[in-house]
C-alpha positions in Angstrom: 98.2 111.6 103.5 99.6 108.3 105.3 98.5 105.0 104.1 96.2 102.7 106.1 97.7 99.5 106.8 94.8 97.9 108.6 92.0 96.7 106.4 94.0 95.9 103.3 93.8 92.1 102.3 94.6 90.5 99.3 98.2 91.5 98.7 97.7 95.2 99.9 94.8 95.9 97.4 92.1 98.4 98.3 88.9 97.7 100.2 86.6 97.9 97.2 89.0 95.8 95.0 89.3 93.1 97.7 85.6 93.1 98.0 85.0 92.7 94.3 87.7 90.1 94.1 86.0 88.2 97.1 82.5 88.1 95.3 83.8 85.6 93.1 84.4 82.2 94.9 87.0 80.6 92.5 89.0 84.0 92.5 88.4 84.4 96.5 89.4 80.8 96.9 92.7 81.0 95.1 93.5 84.4 96.6 92.8 83.0 100.3 95.3 80.3 99.6 97.9 82.5 98.3 97.5 85.2 101.1 98.0 82.3 103.5 101.0 81.1 101.8 102.6 84.8 101.6 102.0 85.1 105.5 103.8 81.7 105.9 100.9 79.7 107.3 101.2 76.6 105.4 98.7 74.7 107.5 96.1 77.4 106.9 96.9 77.7 103.4 96.2 73.8 102.9 92.9 74.1 104.9 91.9 76.8 102.6 92.7 75.0 99.6 90.6 72.3 100.7 87.5 74.0 102.4 87.9 77.5 101.2 85.2 77.2 98.6 82.5 76.5 101.3 81.5 78.4 104.6 85.1 80.1 104.8 84.4 81.9 101.5 81.1 83.1 103.0 82.8 84.1 106.1 85.5 86.0 104.3 83.2 87.9 102.2 81.0 88.7 105.1 84.0 89.9 107.1 85.6 91.8 104.5 82.5 94.0 103.8 81.9 94.5 107.6 85.2 94.7 109.0 87.4 95.2 106.0 89.9 92.1 106.8 89.5 88.5 105.8 89.2 85.8 108.3 92.7 85.5 109.9 92.0 82.3 111.8 92.4 80.1 108.7 
């Protein structure tokens, strides 16, 4: 069976593992920062580092549960 490329965040981890990691704010904050760095979005990584523990974390968690992807704008 082919792997699904969409819906995997946090370094290609599965949906359930990503949701579990996103529940804990410090882990989600660090992983969101590292994910943006890996994608080459330096400005987004800095914004995540500064503001990632607030509303961005809640948006990531909700979108990860509903859509299977974290917020890609920031």
